[in-house]
N, C-alpha and C positions, 0 to 999 in steps of 0.2 A: 481362414484368411480374412473373412469379413470382421471377425472379432479383433484381429491384429490391426486392421485398418481403423477401427473405432478408437483403439488405444493410441495409435500413431496420430490421428487427427486431434485427439485431446492434448497431445504434447505440443502441437504447433497451431492450435486454433488462435484466432485473433485476440483472445483475452490473455494469451501467454505472451510475455514480453520478448520471447525469443523467436517470434514469428518473423519470417524473412522480411516482411514489409517494415518492421521496426529495426531490424539489424542493419539495413542499408543506411538510413540516416545516422545510426549509431557510429558506423565506421567512418562515414564522411565527417561527422563532427569530431571524431577521435583524431583523424588526420590533422584537422585544423588546430585542435588543442595540442597535439604533439609538436607541430611546427612552432606554435607560439611558445610552448614551454622549453623546447630545446634549441630555440633560435640563437641564444647567446652561449650555448654550451659548446666547449671546444671538442669534447668527445661524447656526443649524444648516444644514448642507447638506440638500438635498432627499434623500429616502430613496433614490431611484434613483441619483443621482450619488454618494451615499455607498456604496451597494452595488456599483455598477459604474463606478468612476472611469475616465475616458477614458485618463488617463496610464498606467493598468495594462492595461486591456483592448485598447488599441491599441499597446502596447509590442511591439517586435520579438521579445522573448523569448516573449511570449504567442502570437504568430503561429507561432513554431516549435512551441510546445506543441500548437496546433491541428493542425498538419501531422503531428506524431507520433501524435496521437490518431487522426486519420483513417487513417493508415497502419496503426496497430495494429488498428483495427476491420476493415480489409480483410484483414489477415493472419488475424484471428480468424475471419472468414467462411470462408476457405479451409479452416481447421482442420487443415491438413496437418501443420505442425510440432507443433501441440498434440496431435493424435492419435498421431503416431509417437513422440514423445519423452516426453510428459507422461501422457496417459491410459493408454497401454500400460503404462508403468512403474507407475502407480497401480493399475491393474487386476491386473497380474501379481503385484505385491508383496502387495496387499490380499487377493486371492483365494488366493494361495499360503499366506498365514498362516491364512486361513479353512480351507482344505483340511487343513493340518497340524493345527490345533487340533481340528476336527471329527473328524479321524481318531483322536483320543484318546478319543472317545466321551464328550465332555462333554455333560451333560444339557441339552437345549434349554430355553430360557426363553421365556415368553410375551412377545411384542413389544407390551407395554403402552405407553401414552403416556408414563408416567413413565420407563420404561426407555429409550425412544427419546430423550426430552429429556436424560436423564442421559448417554447415549452421545454425543449431539451436543455436550453441554457439554464432556465430556472430550476429544472430538476437536478441538473449537475451541481448548481450552487447549493441546493438543499442537501443533496447527497454528501457533498464535501463538508458541509456544516456538521452532518451526522458523523462523518469519518473523524473529524477533529475531536468531538466529544467522546465517541467510543474509544478512540486512541488514548485520550487524556484519562478517562475513567480507568482504563486498564493499567495505566502507570500509577495512578494515585489510590487504587484500592488494593490493599495488601493481599487479600485472598484471591484476587483475579490476576494480579501482576505476574505470578509464576508462569502462567500460560503464555503471556506476552514476552516474558523474560527469555524464552527459547530464542526469539528473534534477536534480542539484544545481546545474547551471550556470544554472538558471532565475533571472533577475534580478528578476522579479516573480512573485507567487503568485496563481493563480486556481484554481478547482476543476478546470480542465482540466490543470493541472500534474501531477496524479497520474498522468496518462497520458503524461507526457514521459519516456519510457523507451526505451532501445535494445532492439530485438527480441531480441538475444542475452541481455541481462540478464533479460528476462522468461522466456526459455527455460530458462536456467540456474537461475533462482530457482524456477520452477514444477516443473522436473524434480526438484530436490533436495527440495522440500517434498512432492512426490508420493511419492517413495520412503519418506521418513521417516513421513509421516502415513498412507500406505498400510499400512505395517507396523503402526503403532499401531491404526489403525482395524480391521484384521483381528482383532487381539487383543480390543479393547474390544467390538466388535459381537458377536463370538461369545460372549464371556463374559456379556454383558448380555442378549442376545436369542436366541442359539442359531443356527440355520441362517440364513445371510445371503445374499441374492441381490445380484448386482452392482449392480442399480438402486438398492438401499438404500445401498450404499457410496458411490455417486456422487450421492446425494440432496441436496436443498436444506438448507442450514445456516441455521436460524432465528436463530442468534446473530449471524452476519454480516449478515443482513437487518436486525436491530435496530441493529447498529453503523452501517450505511449510513443507516438511517432517522433516527437520532438525531444528526445533525449532522456526519457525516464530511466533507461538502463544505466545512466551515470549516477543515479541516486545511491545505489549500493555499489560502489566501486572505489578504487584508490585514486581516481582521477578527479581533481578539483575543477568544478565547473560552476562558476558564480554568475548570476544575472546582473550584479551591480546593486548598489544600495537602493536606488529608486524602485526598480522592478521587484526587489526582494521584500518590499513592503506589501506587494500585491500577490506575487506568486512565490511558492516555495521552490528554491533552486536545488539542484543536486548537492551543492556545497552545504546548504542549510540542513538538508536531511542527514548528511554525514555528521554534522555537528550534533544533531539529535541523538546519534549513536555514540557520541564521544564520552570518554571517561572523565574529562575535566569537569569539576564541580560547577563552573560557570556555564557549562553547556547542559547541565542536567535539567530534564523536564522543559526543554525548549523545542520550538518548531514541531508541534504535533500535526500540523496541516499536511494534506496530501497535495492538492493542487494550489489552493489559495492560502496566502500568508495573512489574509485579512483577519481570520479568526484568531490567530496567534497575536496579531497586533491589537485586536479589539479586547482580548481577554488577558493580556499581559504576559504571554509566553513566547513572544517573538525575539529571536536573536539574529542580528545581522552582522556578519563578520566584517571587520575593517579591511581585511586582505586575506591572503591564503594563510591557513592555520594548519599546523602539524597535529594530526589527530590520532589517538590510539583508541581502539574499540574494545568493547566487552562490557561487563557489569562491574561497577565499582563497589567497594565494601560499604560505602555510605554516601549520602548526598554531599558530604563535605570532603570526601576522599577521592583521589584519582588512582588509588591502588586497585588493580583488577583482582576479583575473587578467582579462586581456582575454578576452572571450567566445569560447570555442573552438567553440561549436556555434551559429553565427549563421544557420543554415538547415538544412533537412532533409538535404541532402547531407553537410554537415559533421557533423551529429549522428549519421549512420550510418557515416561513414568514419573520422573523427578518432579514435574510441575504439580501433579496430584499430591505428592508427598509434601511439597513446600506449601501448597494451598491449605492442606489440612493443618500444618503447623501454624500457619497464619491465623486460621480460624480458632484454634485452641488458645493462641496468645490473646486474642480478642475476648475470649470467654472468661479469662482469668480475672 
């Protein structure tokens, strides 16, 4: 029973977007969006059929999403890969920087609420910067792209699609972010707070909590939710992330950011919609085509094996 309890907790911990505390605002915002979208419709769909359309939630692509989500949770429960490759890197880099800086006899600062919030904000911005570049590199590096392509091969979008990821993609992404953010956290936390314990470095990030609480589940969905042109220069809206998944050539390689749109704006990859756009999802045949390729990941086995095969093909092409 204890083992089952551990597995269950992993499925509903606060890092998973299906935690009840994130679902409540999701449904509240969904009601508002439903009323706004169907206000002028003579025969509106029922709320539940609008929110959970059968043609999307029973689609084979969504079934693969669910399988990858379940696999990812079981891998997370074992924590073997996470501990060996991610947390160790994070701890070694972060605590190494802490030790180096504290060795310089920097005067300790009182760990006030204000300093903790400021430190967390800076760490969040640093982490988001890393997410932008890790994401962009996966798109623009042919032999790494196949592992991220698993996520983009989704032909329909639901909140489960965020977990449609190859385990190796998660590992590479988390390891890179851990090294970079561990280095920055070591510096920031010492300068702002003074002596830092490991538990503080690995602490909860209130800004990511707010990000998940305020509508992150709409990012992978069929529901259009835009922040408007002004805010979409600063924050990535659910609509902008849906555009990132689009087959349309004008949408390709746009909106890499997770929380902040500033990086896309700064590095020329920002796309802000003029209004609601009709979007089809999947992987196109080329950057100039909106024709979807035949689904390469039509089940769990293909989603796990095909990326290795495609990556090897890309490496061989580069060696010619």
